[in-house]
Each structure stands twice: as C-alpha cells, then as structure tokens.
C-alpha positions as CSV (number, residue, x, y, z in Angstrom):
1,M,-18.1,-8.2,21.5
2,Y,-20.8,-7.0,19.0
3,E,-20.3,-9.8,16.4
4,S,-23.2,-12.0,17.4
5,F,-25.5,-9.0,17.8
6,F,-24.9,-8.0,14.1
7,G,-24.8,-11.6,12.9
8,L,-21.1,-11.5,12.1
9,M,-18.5,-14.3,12.2
10,K,-15.7,-12.0,13.2
11,A,-15.0,-8.3,13.7
12,P,-14.8,-6.9,10.2
13,F,-12.9,-3.7,11.0
14,S,-10.0,-5.0,13.1
15,V,-6.8,-3.0,12.7
16,V,-4.8,-6.2,13.1
17,P,-3.7,-7.3,9.5
18,D,-6.0,-10.1,8.3
19,P,-5.0,-11.8,5.0
20,E,-8.7,-12.6,4.3
21,C,-9.7,-8.9,4.6
22,I,-7.2,-7.4,2.3
23,H,-9.0,-5.0,0.0
24,L,-7.0,-3.9,-3.0
25,T,-8.4,-0.8,-4.7
26,A,-7.7,0.0,-8.3
27,Q,-4.8,2.2,-7.3
28,H,-3.4,-0.6,-5.1
29,A,-3.6,-3.0,-8.0
30,D,-1.8,-0.5,-10.3
31,V,0.9,0.1,-7.7
32,I,1.5,-3.6,-7.2
33,S,1.6,-4.3,-10.9
34,G,3.9,-1.3,-11.5
35,L,6.4,-2.4,-8.8
36,A,6.3,-6.0,-10.1
37,F,7.0,-4.7,-13.6
38,G,9.9,-2.6,-12.4
39,V,11.5,-5.5,-10.5
40,L,11.0,-8.0,-13.4
41,E,12.3,-5.6,-15.9
42,R,15.3,-4.9,-13.6
43,K,14.7,-1.1,-13.5
44,G,17.0,-0.8,-10.5
45,Y,15.6,1.6,-7.8
46,L,11.9,1.8,-7.2
47,V,10.1,4.0,-4.7
48,L,6.6,3.8,-3.2
49,T,5.4,6.6,-0.8
50,A,2.1,7.3,0.9
51,E,0.6,8.7,4.1
52,A,0.5,6.4,7.1
53,G,-2.5,4.1,7.0
54,L,-3.1,4.0,3.3
55,G,-2.0,0.4,2.8
56,K,1.7,0.5,1.8
57,T,2.5,-2.6,3.8
58,T,-0.6,-4.4,2.5
59,A,0.5,-3.6,-1.1
60,L,4.0,-4.8,-0.2
61,R,2.8,-8.1,1.1
62,A,0.8,-8.7,-2.1
63,L,3.8,-7.7,-4.1
64,S,6.1,-10.1,-2.3
65,K,3.6,-13.0,-2.9
66,L,3.5,-12.1,-6.6
67,L,7.2,-12.0,-6.9
68,A,7.6,-15.3,-5.1
69,E,5.7,-16.9,-7.9
70,S,7.9,-15.3,-10.6
71,R,11.4,-16.7,-9.9
72,V,12.3,-13.6,-7.8
73,V,14.3,-14.2,-4.6
74,S,13.5,-11.4,-2.2
75,S,15.0,-10.0,1.0
76,I,12.3,-8.0,2.8
77,I,13.2,-5.7,5.7
78,F,10.3,-4.4,7.8
79,A,12.3,-2.8,10.7
80,P,15.0,-0.7,9.1
81,T,16.1,1.2,12.2
82,L,19.5,-0.5,12.1
83,T,23.2,0.4,11.7
84,P,24.6,0.0,8.2
85,S,26.4,-3.2,9.4
86,E,23.2,-4.6,10.9
87,F,21.2,-3.7,7.8
88,L,23.6,-5.5,5.5
89,E,23.6,-8.5,7.8
90,L,19.8,-8.7,8.0
91,A,19.5,-8.3,4.2
92,M,21.8,-11.3,3.7
93,L,20.0,-13.4,6.4
94,N,16.7,-12.7,4.6
95,F,18.2,-13.9,1.4
96,G,18.9,-17.2,3.1
97,F,22.5,-16.9,4.2
98,K,23.2,-19.1,7.2
99,D,26.6,-17.7,8.2
100,V,27.3,-14.0,7.7
101,P,31.0,-13.0,8.2
102,A,31.9,-10.1,10.4
103,S,34.0,-8.5,7.7
104,K,32.1,-6.1,5.4
105,A,34.4,-6.9,2.5
106,Q,33.7,-10.6,2.9
107,R,29.9,-9.9,3.2
108,L,29.9,-7.9,0.0
109,K,31.9,-10.6,-1.8
110,L,29.5,-13.3,-0.8
111,L,26.5,-11.2,-1.7
112,E,28.0,-10.5,-5.2
113,E,28.6,-14.2,-5.8
114,F,25.0,-14.9,-4.7
115,L,23.6,-12.3,-7.1
116,V,25.7,-13.5,-10.0
117,R,24.6,-17.1,-9.3
118,A,20.9,-16.1,-9.1
119,D,21.2,-14.2,-12.4
120,D,22.8,-17.3,-14.1
121,E,19.9,-19.4,-12.9
122,G,17.4,-17.0,-14.5
123,K,16.3,-15.5,-11.2
124,T,15.9,-11.9,-10.2
125,A,17.1,-10.7,-6.7
126,A,15.2,-7.9,-5.0
127,L,15.8,-6.0,-1.7
128,I,12.6,-4.5,-0.4
129,V,12.6,-2.1,2.5
130,D,9.4,-1.1,4.3
131,E,9.3,2.0,6.5
132,A,12.2,3.3,4.4
133,H,11.5,6.9,5.6
134,Q,13.2,5.8,8.9
135,L,16.5,5.2,7.1
136,S,19.2,7.7,7.9
137,A,21.0,9.5,5.1
138,D,24.1,7.4,5.8
139,L,22.1,4.2,5.5
140,L,20.4,5.4,2.3
141,E,23.8,5.9,0.9
142,E,24.7,2.3,1.8
143,V,21.6,1.2,0.0
144,R,22.7,3.1,-3.1
145,L,26.0,1.3,-3.1
146,L,24.3,-2.1,-2.9
147,G,22.6,-1.1,-6.2
148,N,26.0,-1.0,-7.9
149,F,26.1,-4.8,-8.3
150,E,25.6,-5.2,-12.1
151,N,26.9,-6.9,-15.2
152,S,27.3,-5.5,-18.7
153,E,23.6,-6.0,-19.4
154,R,21.5,-5.3,-16.2
155,K,21.3,-4.6,-12.5
156,L,21.8,-7.7,-10.4
157,L,19.9,-6.3,-7.4
158,Q,16.6,-4.6,-7.6
159,I,15.9,-2.2,-4.7
160,V,12.3,-1.2,-3.6
161,L,12.0,1.5,-1.0
162,V,8.5,1.8,0.6
163,G,7.8,4.6,3.1
164,Q,5.8,7.6,4.2
165,N,6.0,10.9,2.3
166,Q,9.0,12.0,4.4
167,L,11.0,9.7,2.3
168,N,10.7,12.1,-0.6
169,D,12.1,14.9,1.5
170,Q,15.1,12.6,2.4
171,L,15.8,11.8,-1.2
172,N,15.9,15.5,-1.9
173,L,18.9,16.0,0.4
174,P,22.0,17.1,-1.4
175,Q,24.1,14.2,-0.1
176,L,21.6,11.8,-1.6
177,W,21.5,13.3,-5.1
178,Q,23.2,10.3,-6.6
179,L,20.6,8.0,-5.2
180,K,17.7,10.2,-6.4
181,Q,19.2,10.2,-10.0
182,R,19.1,6.4,-10.1
183,I,15.4,6.1,-9.2
184,T,13.6,4.9,-12.3
185,L,10.0,4.6,-11.0
186,R,8.2,6.6,-8.3
187,M,4.7,5.7,-7.2
188,S,2.3,6.8,-4.5
189,L,-1.0,5.9,-2.9
190,Q,-3.7,8.5,-2.5
191,R,-6.6,8.7,0.0
192,L,-9.8,7.0,-0.9
193,D,-12.6,9.1,-2.3
194,R,-16.2,8.9,-1.1
195,G,-17.2,6.0,-3.5
196,A,-14.1,4.0,-2.6
197,V,-14.8,4.5,1.1
198,E,-18.2,2.9,0.7
199,E,-16.8,0.1,-1.4
200,Y,-14.2,-0.5,1.3
201,V,-16.8,-0.6,4.1
202,R,-19.0,-3.0,2.2
203,F,-16.1,-5.3,1.4
204,R,-14.9,-5.5,5.0
205,W,-18.5,-6.0,6.3
206,G,-18.9,-8.9,3.9
207,K,-15.6,-10.4,4.9
208,G,-16.8,-10.3,8.5
209,G,-19.8,-12.4,7.6
210,G,-22.2,-9.5,7.3
211,T,-25.0,-9.5,4.8
212,E,-26.8,-6.7,2.9
213,P,-28.0,-4.2,3.6
214,I,-25.1,-2.9,5.7
215,P,-26.0,-1.1,8.9
216,F,-24.3,2.1,7.9
217,S,-26.7,4.7,6.5
218,T,-25.7,7.0,3.6
219,S,-25.1,9.9,6.0
220,A,-23.0,7.6,8.2
221,L,-20.9,6.7,5.2
222,D,-20.5,10.4,4.3
223,A,-19.4,11.0,7.9
224,I,-16.9,8.1,7.8
225,A,-15.4,9.4,4.6
226,G,-15.1,12.9,6.0
227,W,-13.7,12.1,9.4
228,S,-11.3,9.4,8.1
229,N,-10.1,11.6,5.2
230,G,-10.1,8.5,3.1
231,I,-7.5,6.7,5.2
232,P,-8.3,2.9,5.5
233,R,-6.8,2.5,9.0
234,L,-9.0,5.3,10.3
235,I,-12.0,3.9,8.5
236,N,-11.5,0.7,10.4
237,V,-11.2,2.4,13.8
238,I,-14.2,4.6,13.2
239,C,-16.4,1.8,12.0
240,D,-15.4,-0.5,14.8
241,N,-16.2,2.1,17.5
242,A,-19.5,3.0,15.8
243,L,-20.5,-0.7,15.9
244,M,-19.7,-0.8,19.6
245,I,-21.8,2.3,20.3
246,A,-24.7,0.9,18.3
247,F,-24.4,-2.5,20.2
248,A,-24.5,-0.7,23.5
249,D,-27.6,1.1,22.4
250,T,-29.1,-2.2,21.0
251,S,-29.5,-0.5,17.7
252,R,-28.8,-2.3,14.4
253,T,-28.6,0.9,12.4
254,I,-25.7,3.3,12.4
255,D,-26.5,6.9,11.4
256,F,-24.6,10.2,11.3
257,E,-25.0,10.8,15.0
258,V,-23.5,7.5,15.9
259,V,-20.5,8.1,13.7
260,R,-20.0,11.6,15.1
261,E,-20.1,10.2,18.7
262,A,-17.5,7.6,17.7
263,C,-15.2,10.2,16.2
264,Q,-15.6,12.5,19.2
265,E,-14.6,9.7,21.5
266,L,-11.5,9.1,19.3
267,S,-10.7,12.8,19.5
268,L,-10.6,13.1,15.7
269,P,-10.8,16.6,14.3
270,T,-14.2,17.5,12.9
271,P,-14.1,18.1,9.1
272,T,-16.1,20.7,7.3
273,L,-19.9,20.2,7.5
274,T,-22.3,21.1,4.8
275,R,-26.1,21.2,4.8
276,S,-28.0,18.8,2.6
277,A,-29.4,20.5,-0.5
278,A,-32.5,18.3,-0.5
279,P,-35.7,20.3,0.0
280,I,-37.4,20.0,3.4
281,S,-40.6,17.9,3.3
282,A,-43.9,19.8,3.7
283,T,-44.8,17.6,6.6
284,R,-41.5,18.4,8.4
285,P,-41.4,21.5,10.6
286,S,-39.7,24.3,8.7
287,A,-37.6,25.1,11.8
288,V,-35.9,21.7,11.6
289,A,-32.8,21.7,9.3
290,P,-32.0,18.7,7.2
291,E,-29.5,16.2,8.5
292,P,-26.0,17.5,8.0
293,V,-23.6,15.4,6.0
294,I,-19.9,15.4,5.8
295,S,-18.3,17.0,2.8
296,P,-15.1,14.9,2.6
297,R,-12.0,16.8,1.6
298,I,-10.1,14.1,-0.2
299,E,-6.9,15.1,-1.9
300,E,-6.7,14.1,-5.6
301,S,-3.1,14.7,-6.5
302,A,-1.6,12.7,-9.4
303,M,0.8,9.9,-8.7
304,E,4.4,10.7,-9.3
305,S,6.7,8.8,-11.6
306,A,10.2,9.5,-12.8
307,T,9.9,7.7,-16.2
308,E,6.4,6.3,-16.3
309,S,3.0,7.3,-15.0
310,W,0.8,4.7,-13.4
311,G,-2.8,5.7,-12.7
312,A,-5.8,3.9,-11.4
313,S,-8.1,6.0,-13.6
314,R,-6.9,4.4,-16.8
315,P,-5.7,1.0,-18.0
316,S,-2.6,-0.2,-16.2
317,L,0.6,0.4,-18.2
318,L,1.7,-3.1,-17.2
319,R,-1.3,-4.6,-19.0
320,R,-0.6,-2.4,-22.0
321,W,3.0,-3.5,-22.0
322,L,1.8,-7.2,-21.8
323,R,-0.5,-6.7,-24.8
324,M,2.3,-5.0,-26.8
325,S,4.6,-7.9,-26.1
326,R,2.3,-10.6,-27.5
327,P,2.9,-10.0,-31.3
328,Q,6.6,-10.8,-30.8
329,P,6.7,-13.5,-28.1
330,Q,10.1,-14.4,-26.8
331,P,11.2,-18.0,-26.1
332,V,10.1,-19.1,-22.7
333,R,13.2,-19.6,-20.6
334,S,11.8,-19.3,-17.1
335,K,8.6,-18.8,-15.0
336,T,9.3,-15.1,-15.1
337,S,8.9,-15.1,-18.8
338,I,5.6,-17.0,-18.5
339,L,4.3,-14.4,-16.1
340,L,5.2,-11.6,-18.4
341,L,3.5,-13.1,-21.4
342,K,0.2,-13.8,-19.7
343,E,-2.8,-11.5,-19.1
344,P,-2.9,-10.6,-15.4
C-alpha cells in the first residue's frame, strides 16, 4: 500500500518469511556455526532455545542449508504435535523413506540400517525438530531413544531440538533426566540491543528497495527498540504499522509520535519512558520539555552451554577450532572434511 509512496520495491517489514530479507546478527551466526559444529562433530543431542519471535526458525533454515552442503542428510520436523508413532513415521518420510511399515520394530530396523549405510558412505544423519517445546514428555523420551543408534566410535543420529524457553523447563522434569544428561551443547538467542535494532531496521529497509536516509528518526528508533523489546517479529509489525500511518498522513518522516501511535493501535504495553538529558535550547520555551525517548530494557543474559560457551561478543569457537585444526590437516575423505578445514 505504501511502497510506491516511499519509493520501495516491496514491503520491507512483512512478517511473512522472505529468504531475501533474512538478517543474521552476530549471535545468529554463532548459533548456526555452533549447531553445525555439533552436528558435524557428532555431539549427539543439541538444544537451541529462545523467546518467540527472535529468529529460531530463521536460524534453523540457514543451518539446514549449510548442512545440506556438508554431506549431512537431514530430517526436519516443523510440526511436532504428533503421537510417538506419527513422529517416527514423519521422521522417516523426511529422510526419504517411501514405504514406512506399520510395525514399530520394523521401522526401527529400517532406520538403523539407513543410519549405518549413511555412516559407511561418510555422511552424517541429523534429526532436527522445530517448536520442540510442544513435544510431550512421552515424545521427548521417544526422541531420547532414537539417539541410542550408535557404533563403537560415534553416534549415528544427531538430534537438534529447537524451541521456546519452555523447552528448558520440560528438560528439567525428573522423567527426562536421562535425556538432559545427554545434551552436549545448549545455545540460546537473546533480544536485540538498541544498536542491533537500528541495524536490523536499516537492513530490512534496504532489502525493500529503500535508500538512505531511512525515514525513521533517532527517537523513532529508540521507541521501536523499547516497544519491541528487541524482538525482530515485533520490530517488523511496529515498523509496518508506522509506515502505514505516515503514508495516511502523507508524511515521509517517522518520529516518536508516529511509532507511539502505531504501538497503541497494536495494544503493546508502554515501556519505561525517560527524558532526554540534552539541554533545552535558549530559543525554545522553557515550559516545553524535550522529546521523550524510550529507554529500552533489553535483557543481556549469557548464552547457556553444557560443555562449550558460544558468544556473539567474541570470536566464534567454531572459527577457533578451525584455525587449531590447520597445523595438522587430516586426509580429505568427504565434502564434510573440506568444510571443516576451510575458513567460514
């Protein structure tokens, strides 16, 4: 609706996933490289958690593309609200099985033969489950049992569980203690800080065909950071609504008031407001207070890891591991080895 008014080729803040508008922050890059490392090194069970809207599925799609280029055969389940029998059937269908027998014993036998064959061919098999927080305790126990496929040297099936933070609570249940013990790598995505919010907005604006300067003022970006709490999905919704309001007012500039109106229409809770510390100009009436700006309350908790820590604020451990591997290169036996020996 507003694209031609702002000189855009397409809506830059659509909530519909657009492969061309994927913005991977430093922490997304570290999460993807960390999960890829865990799968390729056959760590077994890996977990990624985050609040809704922080880009888990985006990271997962990027991970699956990376793994597809690395001799990894993957079965990705995006809708895990299934019975244990349906879950196993879907996992096998996604691995490429044409005919899945009704008997669970026959299914497990076929899956074992598939995993052994993949290992003999130098391939790694991975089962990736999105929205894993929706899995019941019984189904999570079935997932644990699938991880028992192994030989004398390594796990034959790598399992990646991706879900909202409730997944951590589920894994703390007493009946899932055995599964929790087997998790070798835990990772999480955090909310974007103020600087990352502006970077995100500028990136999406450019992908929509917009040019500099962007129509969002500094105070508008402060407001977007505050009302969205650094959640990309909310950033999209706020910016899209703000652009529609500006278009209706035939204004090509979006300031604090426009963002506030957009957030009020969306019924978003108002964050804490602080007054600007900048001195009031002598030509400005002393009774007029400076424009309020949002003081975003962005949580900055450290990412969790059972055995390794992966942080966006320092060099990726995957890159460090790659550099350490160079003095003693191993014979290249597969495309997987090539990936591991090259700088990302």
